[in-house]
Residue, then its C-alpha position, 0 to 999 in steps of 0.5 A: m794371176t798367181a798359181q795360188q789365186l788360180l788354185g782358189a778359183p771356184d768351180p764355174a758349175a758351182l757359181d750363181l751369177t744371178d746373185p750379186q753376192t757372188f761378185l763380192d765373195v770371189d776373186l773375179h779374175a781367178m773366177w773368169h780365168r777358170f771359166r775361159e780355160e774350162r768352160p768358155v761357153h758355159w750353160h748356167p743352170a736354172g735357179e729357183r727364180a730364173p731360167g738357165f742361160w749361156v755364159i760367154s767369157r772369151y774375147a773372140d766369142i763375145v766379139t762374134v756375138y756382139r757383131d751378129n745382129k742377124q742371129f742374136t737380138s737385143e729386143r728382149g733385153n740386154v742385161l740379165a735382169t730383163l733377159l731372165q724375165g723374158e722381156d724388157s718394157a723398153s723393147r723397140k722404144m730404147l736404142a739399146v733394146t731395138d734392132g733393125p732399121r728402127h735402130r739405125e734411124i734412131r741411132n743416126l738421129m741421136l748421133k747428131s747430138f753426139a758429134p765431137r764438133v757439137l760436143e766441144p762446149v760440153v767437153a770444155g765444161v767437163q774439164r772445167h767441172t773436174r778441175a774445180l772439184v779436184s781443186r776444192a778437194l785439195e783446198s779443204g786439206e781434209p780426207l774425203d769420200f771420192v765417190r760422194d765429194v768428187a765422182d758423183h758430181i761430174p757426169i751428171n753435170t755433163m748429161g744435165d748440160l746435154m739435156d738442159i736439166p735444171a741444176a737443182d734436180r741433178e743430185r736427185l737424178v744421181e741418187w735415183n740412177t745409182r739405186s736403179l742399177a745397183r744396190e748398196s747392200s743386200e739389205d736394199s730391196e729390188f723394189e727400191s730399184v724399180m721405184a728409182r727407175n720409175e722416178i727417173l722416167l716420170y721426171l723425164s716425161e715431164l721434161a719431154a712434154q715441156r720441150r715439145k712445147n718450148p724446144g731448145d738446143d738440148v738432146i731432149s728437145a732434139l728427140a721431142t721435135a724429131t721425125v722419122d719417116g715423117e712421123p714424130l717419135s712416141e713419148d716412150e721413145i723420147v723418154f726411154n732414150c733419154y733414160s738410157l743416156i743418163l743411165g750409161g753416161d752417169e753410172s759407167t763414167r763414175t765407176s771408171t773414174i773411181g776405179g781408176l783412182i784406186a788403180l793409180a793409188e795401188h800401182a805407184d809405178q804406174w802413177r809415177r809413169l803418168k806423173d813423169g810424162e812417160v805415158t799420155a793421158e790418152t793411153t792411161t784413160e784406155e787402161v783405166l777403162r779396161w781395168t775397171t770395166p764398169a758394165m760387167h756384162f751385156g746380153r742377147r737372145a738367140l733367134v736361131d740355133v747357133p753353134l759356138r765352140d763345142q756347144v749349140i745355142k738354141e733358138g730362144d736361149v739367153v746369152t750373156l757376154w761378160n766384158s769383165s772376162a773378155n777385157f782380161d783374156e790372155e788371148a786378147f791382151e798381153d799380160p792382162y793382169a798388169f795395170d799398164v798405163g802405156r798399154t797399146p794396142n788396147r782394144h777393150l770392150v768397155f763400150g761393147h762392139g758392133p751395131h750397139f757400140c755405145l753412143g756415148a763412148f766419146l763422152g765416156r773417154v772425155h770424162v775419164n781423160a779429164m780426171v786423169e789430167a786433173l790428177r796428174g797436174m794437181v795431185a802429188g799423191i793419193e792415199l786410200l784411207g780404207p777399203p772401197q765400198r762395192l755396190y751390190s750388183n751383178f751388172v755394175h762393178g761400182y762403188s758407193g764409197l771411197p775414203v781418200a786423202f790427196t797431197p797437192e802439188p806445190a803449184a796447186e796449193g791455194t789455187h782457185 
């Protein structure tokens, strides 16, 4: 972080973090540095359409809140969009917005489908899909949109395999998923996001009904036929938890692989370290995850008054936890603004922390690792042909387009 960047950082008190445009207009590293230094526990005032809320930016404070499911709850929303409305329609039906014994029961049930041993064939499929897509991009010899031509096709096939979603329906799900989490520009309406979410829920409801009658070995069937305390899960629990898996598994993975490609293209020294075998694909994967931090924030609501630093969070207050700040906190990471593919340790918060640690963390790492391995083994050079097209969102730090050109390794030319 240069002195010039810090001087240009906006005053936290003047920023509207409910406005997605804020995240396109400012230098985010400089912005969060100033939050951490001046207002680590900051009260964001109410706006015309939303109540006020707390903004937590220090790594240690965020970990403390993530761990504390006694004084903070997820059940009234876990992202700004739902927290500021006062509720989440999936509350107590979806793992991410369920706490207490029910959370543990549903989580343990779903963990069976995400055990590394169970996922061995899925991991092999991820590696195969990824190499095939990169190979196809190299064989074309043409510039490509990395988002639409490569990244869009990897995680949805994994989630599709896990849920046995027909191949013909997967492209539609990617489109709905992107629209439900973010908009490509300020001209897109929030209504379109709501409609996209409803399309996914209706689609999953139909699949769940089919699997109840004719179950298979997929995750939807596992949920549709499971019982907790002798009772089957409700239709809402089945549908919302499948929706959550698609939402997180697709969007966050795509964003990480796209952001990772940008970082490797912009840091020639780190690309060379990876290519030369100086560092492992595993440490590179962790640094790509930290560097990209796809989900910029998560949130909680206070159940009691909680002191934090020099403030008191009041019962009922909304608390937002900014991973995109924590993962660049100077108190938690040495030289945080350096993209260092050999960074160890690398205890980033991309997958959250505590009781709600991301169920799909293993698969998220598998996806990014597969892309890192494919690029290292098959691609000699990456050229960005234009600026990345950012999504319009205050939740997902993502991209709708990225024009690139790949130079193939000599050994990869003509391979199939």
